[in-house]
MIDO-143644 format. One record per residue (C-alpha): y, x, z; residue number from 1; residue in one letter. Coordinates in Angstrom, 3 decimals. Layout:
// residues N
@north:Y	east:X	up:Z	n:NUM	res:A
...
// end
This chain:
// residues 449
@north:98.481	east:85.679	up:86.916	n:1	res:M
@north:99.334	east:86.840	up:90.593	n:2	res:T
@north:96.949	east:88.463	up:92.502	n:3	res:T
@north:96.379	east:87.851	up:96.294	n:4	res:R
@north:93.840	east:88.564	up:98.996	n:5	res:T
@north:91.902	east:85.786	up:99.982	n:6	res:K
@north:92.864	east:84.413	up:103.483	n:7	res:T
@north:91.030	east:81.781	up:105.520	n:8	res:P
@north:94.198	east:82.397	up:108.403	n:9	res:Q
@north:97.387	east:80.330	up:107.663	n:10	res:T
@north:99.241	east:83.397	up:109.702	n:11	res:E
@north:98.873	east:85.696	up:106.778	n:12	res:A
@north:101.281	east:84.013	up:104.792	n:13	res:D
@north:103.980	east:83.629	up:107.578	n:14	res:G
@north:103.412	east:79.878	up:107.346	n:15	res:A
@north:102.040	east:80.101	up:110.978	n:16	res:V
@north:102.135	east:82.790	up:113.329	n:17	res:V
@north:101.396	east:83.896	up:117.042	n:18	res:D
@north:104.323	east:82.934	up:118.912	n:19	res:P
@north:103.054	east:85.986	up:121.469	n:20	res:E
@north:102.923	east:88.628	up:118.739	n:21	res:Q
@north:105.960	east:87.353	up:117.097	n:22	res:L
@north:107.679	east:87.812	up:120.722	n:23	res:R
@north:106.542	east:91.469	up:120.970	n:24	res:R
@north:107.026	east:92.213	up:117.600	n:25	res:A
@north:110.436	east:91.383	up:118.043	n:26	res:T
@north:110.907	east:93.201	up:121.343	n:27	res:L
@north:109.444	east:96.515	up:119.844	n:28	res:A
@north:111.290	east:96.611	up:116.901	n:29	res:S
@north:114.686	east:95.966	up:118.721	n:30	res:S
@north:113.851	east:98.515	up:121.333	n:31	res:V
@north:113.541	east:101.119	up:118.575	n:32	res:G
@north:116.299	east:100.018	up:116.839	n:33	res:S
@north:118.576	east:100.483	up:120.040	n:34	res:A
@north:116.885	east:103.616	up:120.205	n:35	res:L
@north:117.703	east:104.735	up:116.705	n:36	res:E
@north:120.934	east:103.814	up:116.801	n:37	res:Y
@north:122.279	east:104.814	up:120.139	n:38	res:Y
@north:121.308	east:108.285	up:118.780	n:39	res:D
@north:122.945	east:107.483	up:115.459	n:40	res:F
@north:126.222	east:107.090	up:116.984	n:41	res:Y
@north:126.039	east:109.363	up:120.289	n:42	res:I
@north:125.125	east:111.925	up:117.379	n:43	res:Y
@north:128.003	east:110.751	up:115.219	n:44	res:G
@north:130.628	east:110.673	up:117.606	n:45	res:L
@north:129.748	east:114.053	up:119.235	n:46	res:A
@north:129.818	east:115.217	up:115.828	n:47	res:S
@north:133.275	east:113.839	up:115.277	n:48	res:A
@north:134.300	east:114.849	up:118.660	n:49	res:L
@north:132.691	east:117.523	up:120.288	n:50	res:I
@north:130.003	east:119.537	up:118.473	n:51	res:F
@north:132.648	east:121.615	up:116.546	n:52	res:G
@north:134.238	east:123.436	up:119.197	n:53	res:P
@north:130.951	east:123.852	up:121.118	n:54	res:L
@north:128.529	east:125.012	up:118.024	n:55	res:F
@north:131.140	east:126.098	up:115.611	n:56	res:F
@north:134.196	east:127.263	up:116.943	n:57	res:A
@north:134.752	east:130.491	up:114.967	n:58	res:P
@north:135.285	east:128.426	up:111.987	n:59	res:L
@north:138.282	east:126.847	up:113.068	n:60	res:G
@north:139.311	east:123.306	up:113.574	n:61	res:D
@north:138.373	east:121.370	up:110.198	n:62	res:S
@north:135.409	east:124.189	up:109.286	n:63	res:G
@north:133.958	east:123.162	up:112.883	n:64	res:A
@north:134.151	east:119.935	up:112.196	n:65	res:V
@north:132.793	east:119.914	up:108.734	n:66	res:I
@north:129.843	east:122.116	up:110.112	n:67	res:A
@north:129.353	east:119.856	up:112.440	n:68	res:S
@north:128.931	east:117.077	up:110.088	n:69	res:F
@north:126.535	east:118.945	up:108.156	n:70	res:A
@north:124.292	east:118.954	up:110.907	n:71	res:T
@north:124.588	east:115.179	up:111.013	n:72	res:Y
@north:124.121	east:115.084	up:107.402	n:73	res:G
@north:121.126	east:117.477	up:107.623	n:74	res:V
@north:119.152	east:114.771	up:109.808	n:75	res:G
@north:119.741	east:112.373	up:106.865	n:76	res:F
@north:118.494	east:114.438	up:103.923	n:77	res:A
@north:115.185	east:114.740	up:106.506	n:78	res:A
@north:114.506	east:111.116	up:106.687	n:79	res:R
@north:113.180	east:110.592	up:103.127	n:80	res:P
@north:110.397	east:113.188	up:103.928	n:81	res:F
@north:109.819	east:111.062	up:106.950	n:82	res:G
@north:109.812	east:108.115	up:105.081	n:83	res:G
@north:106.896	east:109.361	up:102.644	n:84	res:V
@north:104.816	east:110.893	up:105.389	n:85	res:V
@north:104.762	east:108.087	up:108.074	n:86	res:F
@north:105.217	east:105.527	up:104.970	n:87	res:G
@north:101.814	east:107.045	up:103.641	n:88	res:Y
@north:100.166	east:106.332	up:107.086	n:89	res:I
@north:102.064	east:102.897	up:107.734	n:90	res:G
@north:100.276	east:101.577	up:104.298	n:91	res:D
@north:97.068	east:103.598	up:104.894	n:92	res:R
@north:96.280	east:102.952	up:108.482	n:93	res:F
@north:98.458	east:100.450	up:109.802	n:94	res:G
@north:102.086	east:99.634	up:111.146	n:95	res:R
@north:101.526	east:100.013	up:115.126	n:96	res:K
@north:100.319	east:103.634	up:114.869	n:97	res:M
@north:103.504	east:104.795	up:112.901	n:98	res:V
@north:105.787	east:102.830	up:114.952	n:99	res:L
@north:104.433	east:104.730	up:117.941	n:100	res:I
@north:104.493	east:108.099	up:116.541	n:101	res:L
@north:108.215	east:107.829	up:115.162	n:102	res:T
@north:109.683	east:106.565	up:118.454	n:103	res:I
@north:108.054	east:109.520	up:120.483	n:104	res:G
@north:109.025	east:112.160	up:117.386	n:105	res:L
@north:112.554	east:111.042	up:117.490	n:106	res:M
@north:113.365	east:110.179	up:121.065	n:107	res:G
@north:112.196	east:113.796	up:122.475	n:108	res:M
@north:114.205	east:115.377	up:119.965	n:109	res:A
@north:116.867	east:113.505	up:120.929	n:110	res:S
@north:116.020	east:114.537	up:124.809	n:111	res:F
@north:115.965	east:118.219	up:123.403	n:112	res:A
@north:119.118	east:118.376	up:121.934	n:113	res:I
@north:120.751	east:117.737	up:125.625	n:114	res:G
@north:119.125	east:120.938	up:126.941	n:115	res:L
@north:120.779	east:123.473	up:124.012	n:116	res:L
@north:122.787	east:126.107	up:124.762	n:117	res:P
@north:126.565	east:126.097	up:123.535	n:118	res:T
@north:127.865	east:128.886	up:121.382	n:119	res:F
@north:129.507	east:130.387	up:123.769	n:120	res:E
@north:126.448	east:130.474	up:125.963	n:121	res:Q
@north:124.016	east:131.803	up:123.342	n:122	res:A
@north:125.975	east:132.527	up:119.857	n:123	res:G
@north:124.891	east:130.609	up:116.818	n:124	res:M
@north:121.263	east:130.271	up:118.516	n:125	res:L
@north:122.205	east:126.796	up:119.648	n:126	res:G
@north:123.712	east:125.978	up:116.165	n:127	res:A
@north:120.522	east:126.587	up:114.587	n:128	res:V
@north:118.189	east:125.106	up:117.321	n:129	res:L
@north:120.760	east:122.027	up:116.822	n:130	res:L
@north:119.645	east:121.916	up:112.774	n:131	res:V
@north:116.278	east:122.061	up:113.698	n:132	res:A
@north:116.188	east:119.374	up:116.169	n:133	res:L
@north:118.334	east:117.258	up:113.989	n:134	res:R
@north:115.966	east:117.671	up:111.447	n:135	res:I
@north:112.913	east:116.236	up:113.729	n:136	res:L
@north:115.387	east:113.565	up:114.399	n:137	res:Q
@north:115.640	east:112.569	up:111.080	n:138	res:G
@north:111.812	east:112.957	up:110.046	n:139	res:L
@north:111.121	east:110.111	up:113.000	n:140	res:G
@north:114.017	east:108.169	up:111.726	n:141	res:A
@north:112.825	east:107.775	up:108.446	n:142	res:G
@north:110.202	east:105.173	up:108.887	n:143	res:A
@north:111.465	east:104.363	up:112.406	n:144	res:E
@north:113.358	east:101.173	up:110.391	n:145	res:Q
@north:111.081	east:100.666	up:107.741	n:146	res:A
@north:108.723	east:100.124	up:110.162	n:147	res:G
@north:110.735	east:97.583	up:112.267	n:148	res:A
@north:111.469	east:95.474	up:109.104	n:149	res:T
@north:107.691	east:95.966	up:107.665	n:150	res:T
@north:106.461	east:94.768	up:111.081	n:151	res:L
@north:108.566	east:92.057	up:111.825	n:152	res:I
@north:108.455	east:90.574	up:108.109	n:153	res:S
@north:105.041	east:90.399	up:108.677	n:154	res:E
@north:104.561	east:88.267	up:111.409	n:155	res:V
@north:107.503	east:85.976	up:111.244	n:156	res:A
@north:107.466	east:82.436	up:109.672	n:157	res:P
@north:107.975	east:82.404	up:106.205	n:158	res:R
@north:111.190	east:80.174	up:106.085	n:159	res:R
@north:112.772	east:81.545	up:108.738	n:160	res:R
@north:111.787	east:84.969	up:108.029	n:161	res:R
@north:115.796	east:86.039	up:107.521	n:162	res:G
@north:116.273	east:85.000	up:111.156	n:163	res:F
@north:113.812	east:86.757	up:112.596	n:164	res:F
@north:113.767	east:89.635	up:110.318	n:165	res:A
@north:117.649	east:90.230	up:111.759	n:166	res:S
@north:116.871	east:89.784	up:115.210	n:167	res:L
@north:115.231	east:93.474	up:115.772	n:168	res:P
@north:118.684	east:94.584	up:114.309	n:169	res:F
@north:120.785	east:93.319	up:117.531	n:170	res:V
@north:119.005	east:96.281	up:118.653	n:171	res:G
@north:121.199	east:98.500	up:116.240	n:172	res:I
@north:124.174	east:96.679	up:118.462	n:173	res:Q
@north:122.710	east:97.443	up:121.775	n:174	res:L
@north:122.107	east:101.029	up:120.532	n:175	res:G
@north:125.660	east:101.034	up:119.150	n:176	res:T
@north:127.072	east:99.451	up:122.812	n:177	res:L
@north:125.378	east:102.266	up:124.637	n:178	res:L
@north:126.198	east:105.043	up:122.658	n:179	res:G
@north:129.860	east:104.118	up:121.762	n:180	res:A
@north:130.058	east:102.944	up:125.436	n:181	res:G
@north:128.973	east:105.892	up:126.968	n:182	res:T
@north:131.389	east:107.971	up:124.891	n:183	res:F
@north:134.127	east:105.807	up:125.778	n:184	res:A
@north:133.271	east:106.131	up:129.419	n:185	res:L
@north:132.992	east:109.912	up:128.651	n:186	res:M
@north:136.519	east:110.522	up:126.968	n:187	res:A
@north:138.168	east:109.799	up:130.332	n:188	res:L
@north:136.482	east:112.626	up:132.086	n:189	res:A
@north:138.634	east:116.048	up:132.039	n:190	res:D
@north:137.866	east:118.324	up:128.918	n:191	res:K
@north:136.695	east:121.061	up:130.730	n:192	res:E
@north:133.926	east:118.840	up:132.080	n:193	res:V
@north:133.309	east:117.164	up:129.333	n:194	res:L
@north:132.607	east:120.086	up:126.915	n:195	res:Q
@north:130.963	east:121.935	up:129.971	n:196	res:G
@north:127.939	east:119.528	up:131.038	n:197	res:W
@north:129.142	east:115.598	up:130.587	n:198	res:L
@north:128.232	east:115.840	up:126.827	n:199	res:W
@north:124.547	east:116.546	up:127.900	n:200	res:R
@north:123.933	east:113.283	up:129.577	n:201	res:V
@north:123.945	east:110.572	up:126.711	n:202	res:P
@north:121.228	east:113.074	up:124.899	n:203	res:F
@north:118.862	east:113.190	up:128.204	n:204	res:L
@north:119.539	east:109.554	up:129.264	n:205	res:A
@north:117.436	east:108.541	up:125.859	n:206	res:S
@north:114.167	east:109.381	up:127.383	n:207	res:V
@north:114.498	east:106.174	up:129.224	n:208	res:I
@north:114.740	east:103.909	up:126.030	n:209	res:L
@north:111.797	east:106.296	up:124.877	n:210	res:I
@north:109.336	east:105.542	up:127.969	n:211	res:V
@north:110.527	east:101.770	up:127.501	n:212	res:I
@north:109.638	east:101.902	up:123.760	n:213	res:A
@north:106.185	east:103.458	up:123.828	n:214	res:V
@north:104.999	east:101.238	up:126.532	n:215	res:F
@north:105.970	east:98.004	up:124.375	n:216	res:I
@north:104.570	east:99.189	up:121.599	n:217	res:R
@north:101.075	east:100.036	up:123.034	n:218	res:L
@north:100.528	east:96.500	up:123.391	n:219	res:K
@north:101.272	east:95.226	up:119.979	n:220	res:L
@north:98.695	east:94.093	up:117.556	n:221	res:K
@north:98.594	east:94.991	up:113.915	n:222	res:E
@north:100.347	east:92.597	up:111.655	n:223	res:T
@north:98.465	east:89.727	up:109.996	n:224	res:P
@north:99.043	east:90.930	up:106.453	n:225	res:V
@north:97.529	east:94.565	up:106.947	n:226	res:F
@north:94.495	east:92.832	up:109.117	n:227	res:Q
@north:94.204	east:90.833	up:105.909	n:228	res:E
@north:94.283	east:94.231	up:103.856	n:229	res:L
@north:91.776	east:95.964	up:105.983	n:230	res:E
@north:89.339	east:92.625	up:106.125	n:231	res:K
@north:89.104	east:92.979	up:102.228	n:232	res:H
@north:88.841	east:96.415	up:101.597	n:233	res:K
@north:92.109	east:96.108	up:100.007	n:234	res:A
@north:94.128	east:98.945	up:101.706	n:235	res:V
@north:95.022	east:101.835	up:98.889	n:236	res:V
@north:94.413	east:105.211	up:99.330	n:237	res:K
@north:97.546	east:106.355	up:97.922	n:238	res:N
@north:100.623	east:104.402	up:98.544	n:239	res:P
@north:102.666	east:107.005	up:97.345	n:240	res:V
@north:100.948	east:106.791	up:93.819	n:241	res:G
@north:101.530	east:102.909	up:93.760	n:242	res:Q
@north:105.027	east:103.248	up:94.437	n:243	res:I
@north:105.411	east:105.810	up:91.414	n:244	res:W
@north:103.358	east:103.546	up:88.860	n:245	res:K
@north:104.589	east:100.318	up:89.947	n:246	res:H
@north:107.663	east:99.884	up:92.148	n:247	res:S
@north:110.051	east:102.426	up:90.567	n:248	res:K
@north:112.584	east:99.799	up:89.620	n:249	res:K
@north:112.218	east:97.816	up:93.224	n:250	res:N
@north:112.872	east:101.654	up:94.886	n:251	res:V
@north:116.079	east:101.919	up:93.059	n:252	res:L
@north:117.356	east:98.434	up:93.754	n:253	res:V
@north:117.094	east:98.845	up:97.388	n:254	res:G
@north:118.829	east:102.179	up:97.335	n:255	res:I
@north:121.776	east:100.774	up:95.163	n:256	res:G
@north:121.667	east:97.818	up:97.969	n:257	res:L
@north:121.917	east:100.261	up:100.917	n:258	res:R
@north:124.645	east:102.088	up:99.204	n:259	res:M
@north:127.571	east:99.601	up:100.624	n:260	res:G
@north:125.467	east:98.920	up:103.996	n:261	res:E
@north:124.369	east:102.494	up:105.204	n:262	res:N
@north:127.061	east:104.421	up:103.580	n:263	res:G
@north:130.142	east:101.792	up:104.947	n:264	res:N
@north:128.602	east:101.910	up:108.188	n:265	res:S
@north:128.837	east:105.468	up:108.358	n:266	res:S
@north:132.643	east:105.521	up:107.226	n:267	res:I
@north:133.488	east:102.786	up:109.594	n:268	res:Y
@north:131.658	east:104.225	up:112.432	n:269	res:S
@north:132.225	east:107.968	up:112.003	n:270	res:A
@north:134.414	east:109.018	up:109.359	n:271	res:L
@north:137.106	east:106.822	up:110.795	n:272	res:L
@north:136.678	east:108.119	up:113.746	n:273	res:V
@north:137.390	east:111.492	up:112.895	n:274	res:S
@north:140.448	east:110.669	up:110.425	n:275	res:F
@north:141.976	east:108.936	up:113.133	n:276	res:I
@north:141.705	east:111.894	up:115.776	n:277	res:S
@north:141.712	east:115.120	up:113.761	n:278	res:M
@north:144.884	east:117.215	up:113.886	n:279	res:P
@north:146.682	east:115.284	up:111.103	n:280	res:A
@north:145.366	east:112.105	up:112.247	n:281	res:G
@north:147.508	east:109.184	up:113.707	n:282	res:V
@north:146.227	east:109.695	up:117.118	n:283	res:F
@north:145.244	east:113.472	up:117.004	n:284	res:A
@north:142.621	east:114.606	up:119.636	n:285	res:G
@north:142.362	east:110.941	up:121.122	n:286	res:D
@north:138.449	east:110.630	up:122.331	n:287	res:K
@north:138.906	east:106.713	up:123.415	n:288	res:F
@north:140.198	east:104.583	up:120.629	n:289	res:I
@north:137.330	east:105.292	up:118.258	n:290	res:G
@north:134.510	east:104.877	up:120.733	n:291	res:P
@north:135.942	east:101.868	up:122.204	n:292	res:T
@north:136.658	east:100.337	up:118.838	n:293	res:G
@north:132.847	east:101.034	up:117.844	n:294	res:L
@north:132.180	east:99.334	up:121.429	n:295	res:L
@north:134.090	east:96.097	up:120.499	n:296	res:I
@north:132.729	east:95.947	up:116.682	n:297	res:A
@north:129.329	east:96.710	up:118.207	n:298	res:A
@north:129.440	east:93.193	up:120.356	n:299	res:G
@north:130.697	east:91.205	up:117.491	n:300	res:F
@north:127.995	east:92.768	up:115.134	n:301	res:A
@north:125.125	east:91.674	up:117.210	n:302	res:A
@north:125.986	east:87.869	up:116.881	n:303	res:V
@north:126.706	east:88.177	up:113.313	n:304	res:L
@north:123.976	east:90.245	up:111.615	n:305	res:V
@north:121.846	east:87.542	up:113.030	n:306	res:V
@north:124.154	east:84.747	up:111.520	n:307	res:T
@north:123.844	east:86.646	up:108.413	n:308	res:F
@north:120.139	east:86.718	up:108.378	n:309	res:G
@north:119.909	east:83.177	up:108.909	n:310	res:A
@north:122.323	east:82.492	up:106.356	n:311	res:L
@north:120.141	east:83.958	up:103.828	n:312	res:S
@north:117.268	east:81.727	up:104.601	n:313	res:D
@north:119.325	east:78.769	up:103.504	n:314	res:R
@north:121.539	east:80.137	up:100.640	n:315	res:F
@north:119.056	east:82.667	up:99.765	n:316	res:G
@north:119.196	east:86.983	up:99.918	n:317	res:R
@north:120.534	east:87.652	up:97.022	n:318	res:V
@north:124.196	east:85.422	up:97.063	n:319	res:P
@north:124.622	east:86.206	up:101.032	n:320	res:V
@north:124.311	east:90.259	up:100.027	n:321	res:Y
@north:126.214	east:90.101	up:96.894	n:322	res:R
@north:129.121	east:88.381	up:98.796	n:323	res:Y
@north:129.107	east:90.696	up:101.512	n:324	res:G
@north:129.437	east:93.641	up:99.351	n:325	res:A
@north:132.253	east:92.336	up:97.477	n:326	res:L
@north:133.780	east:91.444	up:100.684	n:327	res:F
@north:133.613	east:95.086	up:102.109	n:328	res:Q
@north:135.067	east:96.179	up:98.515	n:329	res:A
@north:137.900	east:93.874	up:98.790	n:330	res:V
@north:139.088	east:94.958	up:102.499	n:331	res:I
@north:138.497	east:98.853	up:101.747	n:332	res:A
@north:142.049	east:99.622	up:100.805	n:333	res:L
@north:144.085	east:97.252	up:103.121	n:334	res:P
@north:142.182	east:98.647	up:105.521	n:335	res:A
@north:142.585	east:102.067	up:105.682	n:336	res:F
@north:146.211	east:101.671	up:104.889	n:337	res:Y
@north:146.627	east:99.666	up:108.403	n:338	res:L
@north:144.842	east:102.855	up:110.364	n:339	res:V
@north:148.037	east:104.692	up:109.209	n:340	res:T
@north:150.425	east:102.690	up:110.876	n:341	res:L
@north:149.438	east:104.250	up:114.049	n:342	res:G
@north:148.262	east:100.945	up:115.854	n:343	res:N
@north:145.813	east:100.887	up:118.082	n:344	res:V
@north:144.973	east:97.130	up:118.350	n:345	res:T
@north:145.214	east:97.096	up:113.827	n:346	res:L
@north:142.634	east:100.113	up:114.125	n:347	res:V
@north:140.254	east:98.027	up:116.384	n:348	res:W
@north:140.800	east:94.793	up:113.841	n:349	res:V
@north:139.805	east:97.110	up:110.981	n:350	res:V
@north:136.760	east:98.288	up:112.669	n:351	res:M
@north:135.704	east:94.948	up:113.893	n:352	res:V
@north:136.108	east:93.244	up:110.344	n:353	res:V
@north:134.565	east:96.124	up:108.244	n:354	res:G
@north:131.509	east:97.032	up:110.688	n:355	res:I
@north:130.830	east:93.252	up:112.163	n:356	res:A
@north:131.721	east:91.142	up:108.684	n:357	res:I
@north:131.463	east:93.892	up:105.941	n:358	res:G
@north:128.409	east:95.855	up:107.131	n:359	res:V
@north:126.385	east:92.941	up:108.937	n:360	res:Q
@north:126.914	east:90.387	up:105.861	n:361	res:S
@north:124.681	east:93.066	up:103.894	n:362	res:M
@north:122.375	east:94.291	up:106.688	n:363	res:L
@north:121.578	east:90.946	up:107.635	n:364	res:G
@north:119.778	east:89.612	up:104.422	n:365	res:P
@north:118.752	east:93.132	up:103.732	n:366	res:Q
@north:116.478	east:92.953	up:106.993	n:367	res:C
@north:113.772	east:90.555	up:105.232	n:368	res:A
@north:114.985	east:91.469	up:101.572	n:369	res:L
@north:113.454	east:95.008	up:101.427	n:370	res:L
@north:109.890	east:94.202	up:102.620	n:371	res:P
@north:109.852	east:91.169	up:100.321	n:372	res:E
@north:110.591	east:93.236	up:97.555	n:373	res:L
@north:107.201	east:95.181	up:97.495	n:374	res:F
@north:103.523	east:94.090	up:97.444	n:375	res:G
@north:101.397	east:94.235	up:100.647	n:376	res:S
@north:99.668	east:97.696	up:99.487	n:377	res:Q
@north:102.435	east:99.881	up:99.734	n:378	res:H
@north:105.269	east:98.134	up:101.359	n:379	res:R
@north:105.939	east:100.435	up:104.026	n:380	res:F
@north:106.353	east:103.297	up:101.919	n:381	res:T
@north:108.572	east:101.161	up:99.524	n:382	res:G
@north:110.871	east:100.447	up:101.836	n:383	res:V
@north:110.794	east:103.687	up:103.564	n:384	res:A
@north:111.775	east:105.226	up:100.346	n:385	res:L
@north:114.394	east:102.854	up:99.777	n:386	res:S
@north:116.035	east:102.985	up:103.415	n:387	res:R
@north:116.298	east:106.768	up:103.636	n:388	res:E
@north:116.825	east:107.896	up:99.794	n:389	res:L
@north:119.978	east:105.761	up:100.006	n:390	res:S
@north:120.660	east:107.066	up:103.651	n:391	res:A
@north:120.830	east:110.725	up:102.468	n:392	res:V
@north:122.864	east:109.479	up:99.541	n:393	res:L
@north:125.259	east:107.152	up:101.020	n:394	res:A
@north:125.410	east:107.255	up:105.102	n:395	res:G
@north:124.293	east:110.878	up:106.114	n:396	res:G
@north:126.743	east:112.719	up:103.943	n:397	res:F
@north:129.414	east:110.433	up:103.787	n:398	res:A
@north:131.230	east:111.563	up:107.193	n:399	res:P
@north:131.028	east:115.371	up:105.833	n:400	res:M
@north:131.786	east:114.950	up:101.948	n:401	res:I
@north:134.911	east:112.722	up:103.686	n:402	res:G
@north:136.259	east:115.439	up:105.938	n:403	res:V
@north:136.225	east:117.893	up:103.097	n:404	res:A
@north:138.134	east:115.480	up:101.106	n:405	res:L
@north:140.734	east:114.727	up:103.611	n:406	res:L
@north:141.147	east:118.406	up:104.170	n:407	res:A
@north:141.627	east:118.932	up:100.637	n:408	res:A
@north:144.232	east:116.415	up:99.997	n:409	res:T
@north:146.305	east:116.610	up:102.633	n:410	res:N
@north:144.648	east:113.871	up:104.975	n:411	res:H
@north:144.904	east:110.938	up:102.786	n:412	res:S
@north:144.144	east:107.523	up:103.803	n:413	res:W
@north:142.682	east:106.649	up:100.206	n:414	res:L
@north:139.902	east:109.201	up:100.656	n:415	res:V
@north:137.812	east:106.908	up:102.774	n:416	res:P
@north:139.216	east:103.735	up:101.368	n:417	res:A
@north:138.251	east:104.798	up:97.972	n:418	res:L
@north:134.630	east:106.082	up:99.163	n:419	res:Y
@north:134.196	east:102.916	up:100.876	n:420	res:S
@north:135.114	east:100.718	up:98.050	n:421	res:L
@north:132.923	east:102.442	up:95.395	n:422	res:V
@north:130.076	east:102.258	up:97.779	n:423	res:L
@north:130.301	east:98.827	up:98.264	n:424	res:A
@north:130.710	east:98.433	up:94.524	n:425	res:G
@north:127.412	east:99.764	up:93.808	n:426	res:I
@north:125.770	east:97.178	up:96.274	n:427	res:S
@north:127.538	east:94.063	up:94.441	n:428	res:F
@north:126.797	east:95.773	up:90.849	n:429	res:A
@north:122.992	east:95.895	up:92.119	n:430	res:T
@north:122.626	east:92.457	up:93.328	n:431	res:T
@north:122.776	east:91.470	up:89.711	n:432	res:F
@north:119.348	east:93.272	up:89.108	n:433	res:F
@north:117.809	east:91.846	up:92.336	n:434	res:T
@north:115.300	east:89.363	up:92.070	n:435	res:P
@north:115.511	east:86.660	up:94.326	n:436	res:E
@north:112.811	east:86.936	up:97.246	n:437	res:T
@north:113.363	east:84.092	up:100.055	n:438	res:N
@north:110.396	east:82.350	up:100.817	n:439	res:G
@north:107.969	east:85.031	up:99.276	n:440	res:R
@north:104.219	east:85.317	up:100.377	n:441	res:D
@north:104.254	east:88.689	up:101.931	n:442	res:L
@north:99.956	east:88.776	up:101.394	n:443	res:V
@north:100.809	east:89.289	up:97.602	n:444	res:V
@north:99.846	east:92.499	up:96.294	n:445	res:V
@north:102.463	east:92.697	up:93.630	n:446	res:E
@north:106.217	east:93.461	up:93.868	n:447	res:D
@north:108.715	east:90.800	up:93.375	n:448	res:A
@north:109.962	east:90.531	up:89.853	n:449	res:K
// end
C-alpha cells in the first residue's frame, strides 16, 4: 500500500503550481546550471589547452596534460562527498538553503583560480592550490545539479514535468556558450598574452554569475513537497540512512543511466578537444577548432535538451533515454574515425551530433527521471549520490584516462571511440532495469519500483 503525506493543496502533487514560483525556480536553477557548466567548460578547456604548461611544465607535454586532467578529475572525486553533505542538508532543512550554499562555494572557488600563481611564479605551490580549489569546486558542484533538478521537479506540473525539468538545463548550454565562446576568442590572442594573464579572465569573470545567482535564489520559496513534509512532521533525520536501507537499487540505476550521458559529455567536450590538439593530433597545437565546435554544439543543445525532455512527457522517460543511449553507442566508431580525416567541418559535425543529439537525448528525460526515482523524504540525497558517483566513474576521469590511453596506443582514434561506445552501452543496458516514472506523484515517500 502506498504511503503519502496528506495535503489539502493540489500544488504539492504537481497538478497545479504557482506560476510565479515556477518562474523563479526555473530562473534560479538555470543560472546555477550556467555557472556550473561555465566552470565545467572553462576548466575542461583550460586543462586541455593551457594548464599543462602553466602549472606542470617539468612533466613534459603528455605528462603535463595528464596531470592537468588529473586535477580536473579531482574535482569530480570530491563531488560525491559534497552530494552526501549537501544532500543531507537539502532533505533535512530544505532545498533553498542548499542552492544558496552550493552556488557560493562553487563560484568563489572558480574566482580564486584566476588569482593563482603559475609554476614559473611559485613552483608547485600553484599546482597544490589549484587542486585545493578544484576540491572546493567539486564539493559545491556535488549538490548543485541535484538541487536544481529536485527543486524544479517538485514545483512543475506533473504532466509537463519533463519539459519544465529540462528548462534549467538550457542554463548548461548558456554556460557552455559562455565558456567555449570565451576560449574561442582567447585562442585568437598571442600565446604569450594568453599564458601570461588572459587565461585568468574567464575565472575572475565568474563572480558576475555568482552575484546574479545568489540574488535570485534568496527570493526563492521552499518547494511545496518539502513544505508538506514539514507540515506533517515527516522530514527524516537521517536521509543518508534511508537511502542505504531503501534506495540502493535506484541509486545504482541512476549511476548506470548517467554513465553514457555524463561520460560522453566529457569525452566530446574535453577529451576530443585534447585528441585533436595534442602534438600527435590532426590539428596539433590548435586552440580554436575545439572551443568553436563546442560553441556550435551548445547552440543546438540548448534547443534539443528541452525537446527531448518534452518528448519524455509524451512517450515516457525510459523509451526516450533508451534510444538516446543506443544512438550514442551506434555513432561512436564512425564519429571518431571522421575526426581523424583532418576536416574542420567534419570535426564540428561530430561534436554537434555527439553533444546536441547523443548527450541531450539522455539528459532531457534524465532531468525529471532522477528526482522521480526517489521518495520525497530522501530525494535530494538520492539524486545527488546518483549524479555524483556517476560523475566520478564516467565523467571526471574520462579525459585523464583517455589521454593516458592515447599516449599508450600511439594516439589511436579507437581509444575515445570505444570509450564512448562502452559508456553508452552501460546506459542502454540500464534502461531495461529502470522503472517508468512519467507522471509520478512526488509527494509519495516510497521510491519508484
